[in-house]
N, C-alpha and C positions, 0 to 999 in steps of 0.2 A: 169651249170644247163640248160641253154637254148638249148644246143645241144641234150638234151634228149626229147625235144618236149613240147608242151603246157600242156599236162596232168601232167607231172612231174614238170614242172615249176610252175603250179598253186598249186599243192600239196605242193611243197617246200615253196612257198610263204605263204600259209595258215599255215603250221607248223611253219614257221618263226614268224608269228604274235603271235602265242601262246607262242613261246619261248621268245619273247620280254617281255611278261607278267611274265614269270617264272624268268627272269633275273632281274626284278625290285627289289625284296628283296635283291638279292646279291649286286646290285649297292648301295642300301641304307646301307647295312651292311658295304660295302667297304668305303663309306663316313664317317660313324661313326668310323670305325677302323683307318682311316687316321688321323682324329682329335685326337682320343684317343692316338694313337701312338706318334703323334707330341707333345702333351701336356706332355706325360710321358717321352719322350726323353728330353724335356726341363727341366723337374723336376728331371731328373736322376733316375727315377723309372723304371728301365729296367725289374725288376721282374713282375711288373704290365702288361707290354707289353706281356711278355711270357704267363702269366695267361690269359690275355684277348684274345690273339691269340688262345690259346687252347679252350677257351669257344666258340669262333667264329667257330672253326672247328667243334665242336659238334653241333652248330646251323646249319651250312651248311649241316652236315651229316643228321640231322633230317629233315630239309626242303627238301633236295634232295631225301631222301627216300620217303617222303610224295608225292612229285611230280612224282616220278617214279611210285608209285601206282596209282596216279591220271591219268597219261598218259596211263597206261595199262588198267584201268577200263573205263575211260571217254574220251580217245583219239578221238574216232569217234564223240562223241558229241561236243568236242571242235573244231575239224576241221569243223564239220557241221555248226558251227556258221559263218564261212566265205565262204563256198561253199556248193552247193547242189548236185553236181554230185556224185553218189555212188562210181565210180571208183576213183575219186580224194579224196573222204573222206577216202576210204580204204587205199590208198597209203599214204596220209598225216598222218593218224592215226598210221600206221606202222612206218613211219618216226619219229613221236613223240616218239614212244616206243624205237626206236633205239637211238635217241639222248638223251633220258632221262637217259641213262647210263652215259652220260657225265656231267650231272648236278652237281654231287659232285665235279668233277675236275674243272668245271667252277667256282663253288663257292669258291674253294680253290684259284683259280687265282685271283678272286676279293679280297678275304681276304688278301692274302699275298702281292699282289701288293700294295694294299692300305696301309697296315702296313709299307711296305718298303718306299712308297711315303711319308707317314707321318713322317717317321724317316729320310727323306732327301735323299733317294736313288731313285730319279725320273729317272735317266738315265737308270737304270735297267728296269724299267717298260716300257719305250719307246722301248728298245731293245727287251724285252720279247714280246711286242705286235707285233713288226715287225716279229719276229721269228714265232709267232703263225699264222700270215697271210700267210707267205711263206710256212709254214708247211701245212696249209689247201690246198693251191694250189698244192703243191707237192703230198700230200696224195690223193687228188681227181684225179690227173692225173694218179697216179699209180693204185689206186683202180678201177677207171672207165675202165681201160684197161683190167681188169680181167672179162671175160664174165659172170662168176657166180655172180659177185658183181653188175656189170652194174650200173643202175641209183641209186641203194641204196648207192653208194659211196658218194653221196651228203650229206647224213645223217651220214654215218659211219665216215666220215672225222672229224666230230665234236668231236667224242670220242678221236681219236688219237691226234688231235691238242690240245685239252684241257688237255689231259694227259701229253703231252710234256710241255706245258706252265706251268701247275701246278708243274711238277717235277722240272723245272728250278726255279720257285718261291721258292719252299721248299728248294732246294739246296742253293739258295742265302740266304735265311733266316737262315739256319743252318750253312753254311760255312762262310759267310761274317759277318753276324750279322748286327748291326746298329752302328752308330757313336755317341759317347757321345758329350757333348758340347765342349770338348777339341779335337774333331776329332779322338778320339781313338776308334778302333773297339771294340764293346761290343758284345760278342757272346750271341745269344739267344738260 
């Protein structure tokens, strides 16, 4: 981000502050899902985990849609809370609109990682987090080298890395499932 200069760096920082607020509900949902999942694995109620996970996906979809609309309509106002320069506000607001596309995928990552963590699959979450970080770096290196994309790559990268991380989480959830008290895989 720094290589694009102070205007882009400031716009990215301001949009990042807004995004931290957007991610708070996902983090809270993830905490609840982890506890819910762990309790139900312990009780052997795997159907409840499946139903709970589906409901969480619907919550994530609703909140993500709402936040997408908020970023489209109020992005300039939100960035304006952190900076005053019109150019920075314009770029930051557009950046929010771009990354708002990734909110659904980010919410899925929080939900499925937490569910898997609660079910005892913490190693996957660690690996998935590392893959997401590496993907961000690779995507930004690739996208920033495309002249038509340029500095927008710092925001577009969030979409691709979140999609990748969410896809891996869903694959793990569907393919591996969770383990019962007897260490048997229970497909979800």
